[in-house]
C-alpha positions as CSV (number, residue, x, y, z in Angstrom):
1,X,15.3,-50.8,8.8
2,X,12.9,-52.0,11.6
3,X,10.2,-49.7,13.0
4,X,10.9,-48.4,16.4
5,X,8.1,-48.9,19.0
6,X,7.2,-45.5,20.2
7,X,6.8,-45.1,24.0
8,X,4.0,-43.1,25.4
9,X,5.5,-39.7,26.5
10,X,3.6,-38.6,29.6
11,X,5.5,-35.3,30.4
12,X,6.9,-33.1,27.6
13,X,9.3,-31.5,30.0
14,X,11.1,-34.9,30.7
15,X,11.5,-35.7,27.0
16,X,14.7,-36.5,25.2
17,X,15.7,-34.4,22.3
18,X,18.2,-35.5,19.5
19,X,20.0,-32.5,17.9
20,X,21.6,-33.3,14.5
21,X,23.8,-30.5,13.1
22,X,27.4,-30.6,11.6
23,X,28.1,-27.2,12.9
24,X,29.3,-27.7,16.5
25,X,28.7,-24.0,17.7
26,X,25.1,-24.1,16.5
27,X,24.6,-27.6,18.0
28,X,26.1,-26.6,21.3
29,X,23.8,-23.5,21.6
30,X,20.7,-25.6,21.1
31,X,21.9,-28.3,23.3
32,X,22.7,-25.9,26.2
33,X,19.4,-24.2,26.0
34,X,17.4,-27.4,25.8
35,X,19.2,-28.8,28.8
36,X,18.5,-25.6,30.8
37,X,14.8,-26.0,29.8
38,X,14.9,-29.4,31.5
39,X,15.3,-31.7,28.5
40,X,17.6,-34.6,28.2
41,X,19.7,-33.9,25.0
42,X,21.4,-36.3,22.5
43,X,23.6,-35.1,19.7
44,X,24.8,-36.2,16.3
45,X,27.0,-34.5,13.8
46,X,25.4,-35.9,10.6
47,X,22.4,-37.6,9.4
48,X,23.7,-41.1,9.4
49,X,24.8,-40.8,13.1
50,X,21.4,-39.3,13.8
51,X,19.5,-42.2,12.3
52,X,21.6,-44.7,14.2
53,X,21.1,-42.9,17.5
54,X,17.4,-42.6,16.8
55,X,17.1,-46.4,16.3
56,X,19.2,-47.0,19.4
57,X,18.0,-44.3,21.9
58,X,14.4,-43.7,20.7
59,X,14.4,-39.9,21.4
60,X,11.1,-38.1,21.8
61,X,11.9,-35.4,19.1
62,X,14.6,-34.7,16.5
63,X,16.0,-31.3,15.6
64,X,17.9,-31.6,12.3
65,X,19.8,-29.3,10.0
66,X,19.3,-29.7,6.2
67,X,22.8,-29.4,4.7
68,X,25.1,-31.9,6.4
69,X,27.7,-34.4,5.2
70,X,27.1,-38.1,4.8
71,X,23.4,-37.8,5.0
72,X,21.4,-34.5,4.8
73,X,18.3,-33.5,6.7
74,X,15.9,-34.2,4.0
75,X,16.9,-37.9,3.9
76,X,16.7,-38.0,7.7
77,X,13.1,-36.8,7.6
78,X,12.2,-39.2,4.9
79,X,13.8,-42.1,6.8
80,X,11.9,-41.2,10.0
81,X,8.6,-41.7,8.3
82,X,9.5,-45.4,8.2
83,X,11.3,-46.0,11.5
84,X,9.7,-43.4,13.8
85,X,6.5,-41.9,12.2
86,X,5.3,-40.4,15.5
87,X,8.6,-38.8,16.4
88,X,8.5,-35.1,15.7
89,X,11.0,-34.0,13.0
90,X,11.8,-30.3,13.3
91,X,13.9,-28.6,10.6
92,X,16.5,-26.0,11.7
93,X,17.5,-24.2,8.6
94,X,19.0,-20.9,7.3
95,X,16.7,-18.3,5.7
96,X,18.3,-18.9,2.3
97,X,17.2,-22.6,2.2
98,X,13.4,-22.1,2.3
99,X,12.8,-24.3,-0.8
100,X,14.6,-27.1,1.2
101,X,12.4,-26.4,4.2
102,X,9.3,-26.7,2.0
103,X,10.6,-30.0,0.7
104,X,11.2,-31.3,4.2
105,X,7.7,-30.3,5.2
106,X,6.3,-32.2,2.2
107,X,8.3,-35.2,3.2
108,X,6.8,-35.2,6.7
109,X,8.7,-32.7,8.8
110,X,6.5,-31.3,11.6
111,X,7.8,-27.8,11.9
112,X,10.8,-25.5,11.2
113,X,13.0,-23.0,12.9
114,X,15.2,-20.4,11.1
115,X,18.9,-20.3,12.1
116,X,20.9,-18.9,13.5
117,X,18.4,-19.3,16.5
118,X,18.4,-15.9,18.0
119,X,15.3,-16.1,20.1
120,X,15.7,-19.4,22.0
121,X,12.2,-19.0,23.5
122,X,10.9,-19.6,20.0
123,X,12.9,-22.9,19.9
124,X,11.4,-23.9,23.2
125,X,7.9,-23.1,22.0
126,X,8.3,-25.1,18.8
127,X,9.7,-28.1,20.7
128,X,7.0,-28.1,23.3
129,X,4.4,-27.7,20.7
130,X,5.7,-30.7,18.7
131,X,6.0,-32.8,21.8
132,X,2.4,-32.0,22.9
133,X,1.3,-32.9,19.4
134,X,3.3,-36.2,19.5
135,X,1.7,-37.0,22.9
136,X,-1.8,-36.4,21.4
137,X,-1.0,-38.4,18.4
138,X,0.3,-41.3,20.4
139,X,-2.7,-41.1,22.7
140,X,-5.1,-41.1,19.7
141,X,-3.2,-44.0,18.2
142,X,-3.6,-46.0,21.4
143,X,-7.2,-44.9,21.7
144,X,-7.9,-46.2,18.2
145,X,-6.3,-49.5,18.8
146,X,-8.1,-50.0,22.1
147,X,-11.4,-48.9,20.5
148,X,-11.0,-51.3,17.7
149,X,-10.2,-54.1,20.1
150,X,-13.3,-53.3,22.2
151,X,-15.5,-53.0,19.1
152,X,-14.4,-56.5,18.1
153,X,-15.0,-57.9,21.5
154,X,-18.2,-56.1,22.4
155,X,-20.6,-54.5,19.8
156,X,-22.1,-52.4,22.6
157,X,-19.0,-50.2,22.5
158,X,-20.1,-49.0,19.0
159,X,-22.0,-46.1,20.4
160,X,-19.0,-44.8,22.3
161,X,-16.9,-44.9,19.1
162,X,-19.7,-43.1,17.1
163,X,-19.9,-40.4,19.8
164,X,-16.0,-40.0,19.9
165,X,-16.0,-39.6,16.1
166,X,-18.8,-37.0,16.4
167,X,-16.6,-35.0,18.9
168,X,-13.5,-35.2,16.5
169,X,-15.8,-34.0,13.6
170,X,-17.0,-31.1,15.7
171,X,-13.4,-30.1,16.6
172,X,-12.4,-30.3,12.9
173,X,-15.3,-28.3,11.9
174,X,-14.5,-25.7,14.5
175,X,-10.9,-25.5,13.3
176,X,-12.0,-25.2,9.7
177,X,-14.0,-22.0,10.6
178,X,-11.7,-20.4,13.0
179,X,-8.3,-18.8,12.9
180,X,-5.6,-20.6,14.9
181,X,-3.8,-17.6,16.1
182,X,-6.5,-15.2,17.2
183,X,-9.3,-17.8,17.7
184,X,-11.7,-15.5,15.8
185,X,-13.9,-16.8,13.0
186,X,-12.1,-17.0,9.7
187,X,-13.0,-15.9,6.2
188,X,-14.9,-19.1,5.5
189,X,-17.2,-18.5,8.6
190,X,-17.6,-14.8,7.7
191,X,-18.9,-15.7,4.2
192,X,-21.2,-18.3,5.7
193,X,-22.7,-15.8,8.2
194,X,-23.2,-13.3,5.4
195,X,-24.9,-15.9,3.3
196,X,-27.3,-16.8,6.1
197,X,-28.5,-13.1,6.2
198,X,-30.2,-13.6,2.9
199,X,-32.9,-15.5,4.7
200,X,-33.5,-12.9,7.3
201,X,-36.9,-11.2,7.6
202,X,-37.8,-7.5,7.8
203,X,-35.6,-4.6,6.8
204,X,-32.8,-5.0,9.4
205,X,-29.7,-2.8,9.0
206,X,-26.2,-4.2,8.8
207,X,-22.7,-3.0,8.3
208,X,-19.6,-4.9,7.1
209,X,-16.5,-3.3,8.6
210,X,-13.2,-4.3,6.9
211,X,-9.8,-3.1,8.2
212,X,-6.2,-4.0,8.1
213,X,-3.0,-3.2,10.0
214,X,-1.1,-0.7,7.7
215,X,2.3,-1.1,9.3
216,X,2.5,-4.8,10.2
217,X,5.3,-5.6,7.7
218,X,7.4,-2.8,9.0
219,X,6.7,-4.0,12.6
220,X,7.8,-7.5,11.6
221,X,10.9,-6.3,9.9
222,X,12.0,-4.1,12.9
223,X,11.0,-6.4,15.8
224,X,10.4,-9.9,14.4
225,X,7.4,-11.9,13.6
226,X,6.8,-12.9,17.2
227,X,5.9,-9.3,18.1
228,X,3.8,-9.1,15.0
229,X,1.9,-12.2,16.1
230,X,1.4,-10.6,19.6
231,X,0.0,-7.6,17.9
232,X,-2.5,-9.7,15.8
233,X,-3.6,-11.6,19.0
234,X,-4.1,-8.2,20.8
235,X,-6.1,-6.8,17.9
236,X,-8.2,-10.0,17.9
237,X,-8.9,-9.8,21.6
238,X,-10.1,-6.2,21.3
239,X,-12.3,-7.1,18.4
240,X,-13.6,-10.2,20.3
241,X,-14.8,-7.8,23.1
242,X,-17.5,-6.5,20.6
243,X,-18.7,-10.1,19.7
244,X,-22.3,-10.6,20.7
245,X,-25.8,-10.8,19.4
246,X,-25.5,-7.8,17.1
247,X,-21.8,-8.2,16.2
248,X,-19.7,-11.0,14.8
249,X,-16.0,-10.6,14.3
250,X,-13.5,-12.4,12.0
251,X,-9.8,-12.5,11.0
252,X,-10.0,-12.5,7.2
253,X,-6.3,-13.5,6.8
254,X,-2.9,-12.1,7.2
255,X,-3.3,-8.5,8.8
256,X,-7.0,-8.2,7.7
257,X,-10.0,-8.3,10.1
258,X,-13.8,-7.8,9.7
259,X,-16.8,-7.2,11.8
260,X,-20.5,-7.9,10.8
261,X,-22.7,-5.3,12.6
262,X,-26.5,-5.2,13.1
263,X,-28.5,-2.2,14.3
264,X,-32.0,-0.6,14.3
265,X,-31.0,1.9,11.7
266,X,-28.0,3.0,9.6
267,X,-26.9,5.6,12.2
268,X,-26.7,2.9,14.9
269,X,-24.6,0.7,12.6
270,X,-22.3,3.5,11.9
271,X,-22.0,4.2,15.7
272,X,-21.1,0.6,16.3
273,X,-18.5,0.7,13.6
274,X,-17.0,3.9,15.1
275,X,-16.8,2.3,18.5
276,X,-14.9,-0.6,17.0
277,X,-12.6,1.7,15.2
278,X,-11.9,3.8,18.3
279,X,-11.0,0.7,20.3
280,X,-8.8,-0.8,17.7
281,X,-6.9,2.4,17.1
282,X,-5.7,2.7,20.7
283,X,-2.1,2.1,21.4
284,X,-0.9,-1.5,22.1
285,X,1.4,-2.6,24.9
286,X,3.7,-5.3,23.6
287,X,6.7,-6.6,25.5
288,X,6.3,-3.7,27.9
289,X,6.6,-1.2,25.2
290,X,3.8,1.0,23.8
291,X,3.1,0.9,20.1
292,X,0.9,3.3,18.1
293,X,-0.2,1.2,15.1
294,X,-1.8,2.4,11.8
295,X,-5.1,1.0,10.6
296,X,-7.3,1.5,7.5
297,X,-11.0,1.1,7.7
298,X,-13.8,0.6,5.1
299,X,-17.5,0.2,5.9
300,X,-20.4,-1.0,3.7
301,X,-24.0,-0.4,4.9
302,X,-26.8,-2.7,3.7
303,X,-30.0,-4.5,4.6
304,X,-31.3,-8.0,4.3
305,X,-33.3,-6.9,1.4
306,X,-30.2,-6.1,-0.6
307,X,-28.6,-8.5,-3.0
308,X,-26.3,-11.5,-2.3
309,X,-23.5,-11.3,0.3
310,X,-20.8,-10.5,-2.2
311,X,-22.2,-7.0,-2.5
312,X,-21.3,-5.7,1.1
313,X,-17.9,-7.5,0.9
314,X,-17.0,-5.9,-2.5
315,X,-18.3,-2.4,-1.3
316,X,-16.4,-2.5,2.0
317,X,-13.2,-3.7,0.1
318,X,-13.7,-0.7,-2.3
319,X,-14.1,1.7,0.6
320,X,-11.1,0.2,2.3
321,X,-8.9,0.5,-0.8
322,X,-10.0,4.1,-1.3
323,X,-9.0,4.9,2.3
324,X,-5.7,3.3,1.8
325,X,-5.2,5.1,-1.6
326,X,-6.1,8.5,-0.2
327,X,-4.0,7.9,3.0
328,X,-7.3,8.6,4.9
329,X,-6.9,8.6,8.7
330,X,-10.7,8.1,9.1
331,X,-13.1,5.3,8.3
332,X,-14.4,5.6,4.7
333,X,-18.0,4.6,4.2
334,X,-19.0,3.2,0.8
335,X,-21.4,5.2,-1.3
336,X,-22.5,4.7,-5.0
337,X,-21.2,8.2,-6.0
338,X,-17.7,7.2,-4.8
339,X,-17.9,4.1,-6.8
340,X,-19.2,5.7,-9.9
341,X,-16.3,8.3,-9.7
342,X,-13.9,5.4,-9.5
343,X,-15.4,3.7,-12.5
344,X,-15.3,7.0,-14.5
345,X,-11.7,7.3,-13.5
346,X,-10.9,3.9,-14.7
347,X,-12.8,4.5,-18.0
348,X,-11.0,7.8,-18.7
349,X,-7.6,6.1,-18.0
350,X,-8.4,3.4,-20.5
351,X,-9.7,6.0,-23.0
352,X,-6.7,8.4,-22.9
353,X,-4.3,6.7,-25.4
354,X,-7.1,6.3,-28.1
355,X,-8.3,9.8,-27.4
356,X,-4.8,11.2,-28.1
357,X,-4.6,9.2,-31.3
358,X,-8.1,10.4,-32.5
359,X,-7.2,14.1,-31.9
360,X,-9.5,14.7,-28.9
361,X,-6.8,16.5,-27.1
362,X,-5.9,20.0,-28.1
363,X,-4.1,23.1,-26.9
364,X,-5.8,26.3,-25.8
365,X,-3.7,29.4,-25.4
366,X,-4.2,32.1,-22.8
367,X,-2.4,35.4,-23.4
368,X,0.1,37.0,-21.0
369,X,0.2,40.7,-21.3
370,X,2.8,43.3,-20.1
371,X,0.9,46.2,-18.6
372,X,4.1,48.3,-18.4
373,X,4.8,48.2,-22.2
374,X,1.1,47.6,-23.2
375,X,2.4,44.7,-25.4
376,X,1.6,41.0,-25.6
377,X,4.3,39.1,-23.7
378,X,3.3,35.6,-24.8
379,X,0.8,32.8,-24.2
380,X,0.5,29.8,-21.9
381,X,-0.3,26.6,-23.7
382,X,-3.0,24.7,-21.8
383,X,-3.9,21.1,-22.5
384,X,-7.6,20.4,-23.0
385,X,-9.7,17.2,-23.7
386,X,-13.0,17.3,-25.6
387,X,-14.1,13.6,-25.4
388,X,-16.5,12.3,-28.0
389,X,-17.9,10.0,-25.4
390,X,-17.9,12.1,-22.2
391,X,-17.7,15.7,-23.6
392,X,-15.3,18.3,-22.3
393,X,-13.2,17.0,-19.3
394,X,-11.5,19.3,-16.9
395,X,-7.7,19.3,-16.7
396,X,-8.2,19.1,-13.0
397,X,-9.8,15.6,-13.6
398,X,-7.7,14.1,-16.4
399,X,-4.2,15.4,-15.5
400,X,-4.1,13.6,-12.1
401,X,-5.3,10.4,-13.8
402,X,-2.7,10.7,-16.5
403,X,0.0,11.2,-13.8
404,X,-1.1,8.2,-11.8
405,X,-1.4,5.8,-14.8
406,X,1.9,7.0,-16.3
407,X,0.4,8.5,-19.5
408,X,1.4,12.0,-18.6
409,X,4.7,11.7,-20.5
410,X,2.9,11.1,-23.8
411,X,0.4,13.9,-23.1
412,X,3.1,16.3,-22.1
413,X,5.5,15.7,-25.0
414,X,2.5,15.9,-27.4
415,X,1.4,19.2,-25.9
416,X,5.0,20.6,-26.1
417,X,5.4,19.6,-29.7
418,X,2.0,20.9,-30.7
419,X,2.8,24.2,-29.0
420,X,6.2,24.5,-30.7
421,X,4.7,23.7,-34.1
422,X,2.0,26.3,-33.6
423,X,4.6,28.9,-32.8
424,X,6.7,28.2,-35.8
425,X,3.7,27.9,-38.2
426,X,2.4,31.3,-37.1
427,X,5.8,33.0,-36.9
428,X,5.3,33.8,-33.3
429,X,9.0,33.3,-32.5
430,X,9.7,36.2,-34.8
431,X,7.2,38.3,-32.8
432,X,9.4,37.6,-29.7
433,X,6.4,36.0,-27.9
434,X,7.0,33.4,-25.2
435,X,5.4,30.1,-25.1
436,X,4.7,28.9,-21.5
437,X,4.1,25.2,-21.0
438,X,3.5,23.2,-17.8
439,X,5.8,20.3,-16.9
440,X,4.1,17.7,-14.6
441,X,6.0,16.7,-11.5
442,X,5.8,13.0,-12.7
443,X,7.6,14.1,-15.9
444,X,10.2,16.4,-14.5
445,X,12.5,13.8,-13.0
446,X,12.4,11.4,-15.9
447,X,16.0,10.9,-17.0
448,X,15.3,11.1,-20.8
449,X,13.0,14.1,-20.6
450,X,15.7,16.7,-21.4
451,X,16.8,14.8,-24.5
452,X,13.2,14.3,-25.7
453,X,12.5,18.0,-25.2
454,X,15.6,18.8,-27.2
455,X,14.5,16.5,-30.0
456,X,11.1,18.3,-30.1
457,X,12.8,21.7,-30.4
458,X,15.1,20.5,-33.1
459,X,12.2,18.8,-35.1
460,X,10.0,21.8,-35.0
461,X,12.7,24.4,-35.5
462,X,11.5,26.2,-32.4
463,X,13.7,29.0,-30.9
464,X,14.3,27.5,-27.3
465,X,14.8,31.0,-25.9
466,X,11.1,31.7,-26.6
467,X,10.1,28.6,-24.5
468,X,9.3,28.9,-20.7
469,X,8.5,25.7,-18.8
470,X,6.4,26.1,-15.7
471,X,7.0,23.8,-12.6
472,X,5.2,24.0,-9.3
473,X,7.4,24.9,-6.3
474,X,6.4,21.8,-4.5
475,X,7.8,19.5,-7.2
476,X,11.1,21.5,-7.2
477,X,11.6,20.9,-3.5
478,X,11.2,17.1,-3.8
479,X,14.9,16.7,-4.4
480,X,16.7,20.0,-4.3
481,X,20.1,18.6,-5.5
482,X,18.6,16.7,-8.5
483,X,16.2,19.6,-9.2
484,X,19.2,22.0,-9.5
485,X,21.0,19.7,-11.9
486,X,18.0,19.3,-14.1
487,X,17.2,23.0,-14.2
488,X,20.7,23.8,-15.3
489,X,20.2,21.4,-18.2
490,X,17.2,23.3,-19.3
491,X,19.0,26.6,-19.0
492,X,21.8,25.1,-21.2
493,X,19.2,24.6,-23.9
494,X,18.2,28.3,-23.6
495,X,14.8,27.5,-22.0
496,X,13.4,29.9,-19.4
497,X,12.0,28.6,-16.2
498,X,9.1,29.7,-14.1
499,X,8.1,28.6,-10.7
500,X,4.3,28.0,-10.9
501,X,1.8,28.3,-8.1
502,X,4.4,30.4,-6.2
503,X,3.4,31.0,-2.5
504,X,1.4,27.8,-2.0
505,X,4.5,25.7,-1.1
506,X,7.8,26.4,0.4
507,X,8.5,29.9,-1.0
508,X,12.1,29.6,0.4
509,X,14.7,32.3,-0.2
510,X,17.3,29.6,-0.2
511,X,16.0,27.9,-3.4
512,X,15.3,31.2,-5.1
513,X,19.0,31.8,-4.8
514,X,20.0,28.3,-5.7
515,X,17.7,27.5,-8.6
516,X,18.4,29.1,-12.1
517,X,14.8,30.4,-12.5
518,X,13.5,33.4,-14.6
519,X,9.9,33.9,-13.5
520,X,7.7,33.5,-10.3
521,X,4.1,32.9,-11.1
522,X,1.9,34.0,-8.2
523,X,-0.9,31.5,-7.5
524,X,-4.3,32.7,-8.6
525,X,-5.7,32.1,-5.0
526,X,-3.7,35.1,-3.8
527,X,-4.9,37.3,-6.7
528,X,-8.5,36.5,-6.1
529,X,-8.2,37.7,-2.5
530,X,-5.8,40.7,-2.7
531,X,-8.6,43.3,-3.2
532,X,-10.5,41.9,-0.1
533,X,-7.7,40.9,2.2
534,X,-5.0,43.4,3.2
535,X,-2.7,40.6,4.4
536,X,-2.8,39.0,1.0
537,X,-2.1,42.3,-0.6
538,X,0.9,42.8,1.6
539,X,2.1,39.2,0.9
540,X,2.1,39.9,-2.8
541,X,4.1,43.0,-2.2
542,X,6.6,40.8,-0.4
543,X,6.6,38.4,-3.4
544,X,7.4,41.4,-5.7
545,X,10.3,42.5,-3.5
546,X,11.6,38.9,-3.4
547,X,11.5,38.8,-7.1
548,X,13.3,42.1,-7.5
549,X,16.0,41.1,-5.1
550,X,16.8,38.0,-7.3
551,X,16.2,39.7,-10.6
552,X,13.2,37.6,-11.4
553,X,10.0,38.6,-13.2
554,X,6.7,38.3,-11.5
555,X,3.7,36.8,-13.3
556,X,0.1,37.2,-11.9
557,X,-2.2,34.5,-13.1
558,X,-6.0,34.6,-12.5
559,X,-6.5,38.3,-12.9
560,X,-10.3,38.8,-13.3
561,X,-11.2,42.4,-12.4
562,X,-9.9,45.9,-13.1
563,X,-9.3,46.5,-9.4
564,X,-6.9,43.5,-9.4
565,X,-5.2,44.7,-12.5
566,X,-4.7,48.2,-11.1
567,X,-3.4,46.9,-7.7
568,X,-0.9,44.6,-9.3
569,X,0.4,47.4,-11.5
570,X,0.8,49.7,-8.5
571,X,2.8,47.0,-6.8
572,X,5.1,46.8,-9.9
573,X,3.8,43.4,-11.1
574,X,3.3,44.0,-14.8
575,X,2.9,40.5,-16.4
576,X,-0.8,39.6,-16.2
577,X,-2.8,36.6,-17.2
578,X,-6.5,35.9,-16.5
579,X,-10.1,36.0,-17.7
580,X,-10.1,39.8,-17.4
581,X,-8.0,39.8,-20.6
582,X,-9.1,36.6,-22.3
583,X,-10.1,33.1,-21.7
584,X,-7.9,30.4,-23.2
585,X,-8.5,30.4,-27.1
586,X,-7.8,27.9,-29.8
587,X,-4.6,28.1,-31.8
588,X,-6.3,29.6,-34.7
589,X,-7.4,32.6,-32.7
590,X,-3.9,33.6,-31.6
591,X,-3.5,35.8,-34.7
592,X,-6.3,38.0,-33.5
593,X,-4.2,39.1,-30.6
594,X,-1.3,40.0,-32.8
595,X,-3.5,42.4,-34.8
596,X,-5.0,44.0,-31.6
597,X,-3.3,47.4,-30.9
């Protein structure tokens, strides 16, 4: 094939476009739109026809499908490298052919458009961009040829060539350090600016603010990437308004932005960061519609006397991740205590499996007494951890970690089996004493949990009618239909069910009537206030009446004073648990309660 001499295109609007597509409807849509946009349009129904027309008509740009008979789009692109290297080849492909699109780009395709083409303005934008680039490349080629000729003829033109190369190098350098979409400095420039601070003099105060758009993916899915790009540009413009002597702004990549702030003191830096946050969080007008967009901010504060630039970046990243993890609506400022807590959390998470194997976890038992009969009703088994490395660790600390990392299943099953074995070994089932055990919300909805509980009961020889599982009401309301099904499975085993922390969640009469529960356990926060707050006292009275209506027993946990004990008894709540009677005790101390009259 002979190379086609490329004409100099002076006006993109008068360009001729060759559309190659074997699907006539798709071809016609693109042709009609391009003609309406002022282009002259040629057409071919396969790659072979397209190559022949390319050689014959010398179009200014080619739009080609990938999958076509006779010759596919990949071969068209490959052939164009030899016969028309400066003619833009734009791939028009379905979303399922992205691997072929990538192959085409590697072969020399200039750009791509996904089909079916729904937003024809995007088509026009891509074509115009390619034509403008082709004009530039043709001009550059002509310029180089002319320059080379002049250099050969006159050595005096050498200075002009050198200067031109410097300008090109400066442009390349600028592009290498700036984001093409928002025109902000990019991550590379940001790292360079931070590195330059190390040579600063004095004890200047700085802040590194990192934030991202938390809902950009949803916006793209709902409205398309064009709107998402508009949002990124709008965020970049607002951020650029703060750019100046004391503030440098960057797009770090994707939906992530940053600002390097300088102030007289830490308070001024925080004020600058808050001003940026306030501006960025305001609603955005995109395509005549207002959008409220979510953002997550993390801030690191430092001085030029601090260590290398990696430190503020890492600290801001950590604060940003903590804000995202905690669903924090405000900017999170890094501090060492926050980081140390995170490191401790990671260490405890790593330590748990080995600690369980070494016997560092154990059960403590807190008695539940029936004030009406004066007898012991049962015990609640409470999981405890006495770490050899960290000492005693509160359940309020290690239970959430176990739930988050997925180790709560192993802990929960171990605790249940340990409690059941303790009951059987000490003959507590014969004493008609109830063993109450908490079930984590992360455990409750696991499909195999019922069968594993049943296996534990069978292995230990435990009487399931003496077992009461406690589940918080907020967990029960996560999925009412599924919750009802699971609770009935427990009831089929003979297990009793208690709603824990009652009164802190939904407290709905509907689910009290629907769920097959046996006990309502009043949250201790109500017990602690009942002797000081008449409203709380009346609320507990309402809880007692609710329990009576549905035939449920009411359990008060957290009883700490004789006044609380007496008030509860007067209200008809006779099952008590709390420090007034006993703190949780080891399994070996249970026998002492049996001997107490």
